[in-house]
C-alpha positions as CSV (number, residue, x, y, z in Angstrom):
1,X,11.6,-13.9,3.3
2,X,10.9,-11.0,5.7
3,X,7.2,-10.1,5.9
4,X,6.0,-6.5,5.4
5,X,4.9,-4.7,8.5
6,X,1.9,-2.4,8.6
7,X,1.0,0.8,10.3
8,X,-2.3,2.6,9.7
9,X,-4.3,5.3,11.4
10,X,-7.4,7.4,10.7
11,X,-7.0,10.5,12.9
12,X,-9.3,13.4,12.3
13,X,-6.4,15.7,11.2
14,X,-5.6,13.1,8.5
15,X,-9.2,13.1,7.3
16,X,-9.2,16.9,7.1
17,X,-6.2,16.7,4.8
18,X,-8.3,14.6,2.5
19,X,-6.7,11.2,2.4
20,X,-9.5,9.4,4.3
21,X,-8.8,5.8,5.5
22,X,-5.2,4.7,4.7
23,X,-2.7,2.0,5.3
24,X,1.1,2.5,5.2
25,X,3.2,-0.7,4.5
26,X,6.8,-0.6,5.6
27,X,9.6,-2.8,4.3
28,X,13.0,-1.7,5.5
29,X,13.6,1.9,4.2
30,X,10.7,1.7,1.8
31,X,7.1,2.7,2.6
32,X,3.9,2.5,0.5
33,X,0.9,4.5,1.6
34,X,-2.5,3.7,0.1
35,X,-5.2,6.3,0.6
36,X,-9.0,6.7,0.1
37,X,-9.7,3.2,1.3
38,X,-13.2,1.9,2.0
39,X,-12.0,-0.9,4.3
40,X,-8.9,-2.1,6.1
41,X,-8.3,-5.9,6.1
42,X,-5.4,-5.5,8.6
43,X,-4.6,-3.8,11.9
44,X,-1.6,-1.9,13.2
45,X,1.4,-4.2,13.7
46,X,0.2,-6.9,11.4
47,X,2.7,-8.5,9.1
48,X,1.6,-9.5,5.6
49,X,3.0,-11.7,2.8
50,X,2.6,-11.3,-0.9
51,X,-1.0,-12.1,-2.0
52,X,-2.6,-11.0,1.3
53,X,-5.6,-8.7,0.9
54,X,-4.8,-5.8,3.1
55,X,-7.3,-3.1,1.9
56,X,-10.3,-2.4,-0.3
57,X,-10.1,0.8,-2.4
58,X,-12.8,3.3,-2.0
59,X,-13.6,7.0,-1.9
60,X,-13.0,8.2,1.6
61,X,-11.7,11.6,2.6
62,X,-12.0,14.4,0.0
63,X,-12.0,12.0,-2.9
64,X,-14.5,12.6,-5.7
65,X,-14.8,9.0,-6.7
66,X,-13.4,5.5,-6.0
67,X,-9.7,5.2,-6.7
68,X,-6.4,4.2,-5.0
69,X,-4.0,6.9,-4.1
70,X,-0.5,5.4,-3.9
71,X,2.5,7.1,-2.4
72,X,5.9,5.3,-2.4
73,X,8.9,6.6,-0.4
74,X,12.5,5.5,0.3
75,X,13.2,7.2,3.6
76,X,11.9,10.7,3.1
77,X,12.3,10.7,-0.7
78,X,9.2,10.3,-2.8
79,X,9.5,7.7,-5.7
80,X,7.4,7.3,-8.8
81,X,4.9,4.5,-8.0
82,X,5.3,3.1,-11.5
83,X,8.8,1.8,-10.6
84,X,7.4,-0.3,-7.8
85,X,4.5,-1.5,-9.8
86,X,6.8,-2.5,-12.7
87,X,9.0,-4.4,-10.2
88,X,6.0,-6.2,-8.8
89,X,4.9,-7.2,-12.3
90,X,8.4,-8.4,-13.3
91,X,8.7,-10.4,-10.1
92,X,5.3,-12.0,-10.6
93,X,6.2,-13.0,-14.2
94,X,9.6,-14.4,-13.1
95,X,7.9,-16.5,-10.4
96,X,5.4,-17.9,-12.8
97,X,8.1,-18.8,-15.3
98,X,10.1,-20.6,-12.6
99,X,7.0,-22.4,-11.4
100,X,6.2,-23.7,-14.9
101,X,9.7,-25.2,-15.4
């Protein structure tokens, strides 16, 4: 298993664009960016494993209420986040089935 590596920043130009605090998680060619966070639980260069808490959602930047803005990319191409979320759910269910056998 190869851990995911993290990169995050909170520069003023990013805040002006409205995303507030954010974390970008890289795994090979894939990246997931989570925006409007209230808190980071990681720092630049950290590697995380499934189940690690890496952020707390919030309402930073130009958000009008607490939520998680999720952007998924493969290289420069944007992907529908539902595909990733479904993959995570399917993988979790498979792991639970295998653990119960």
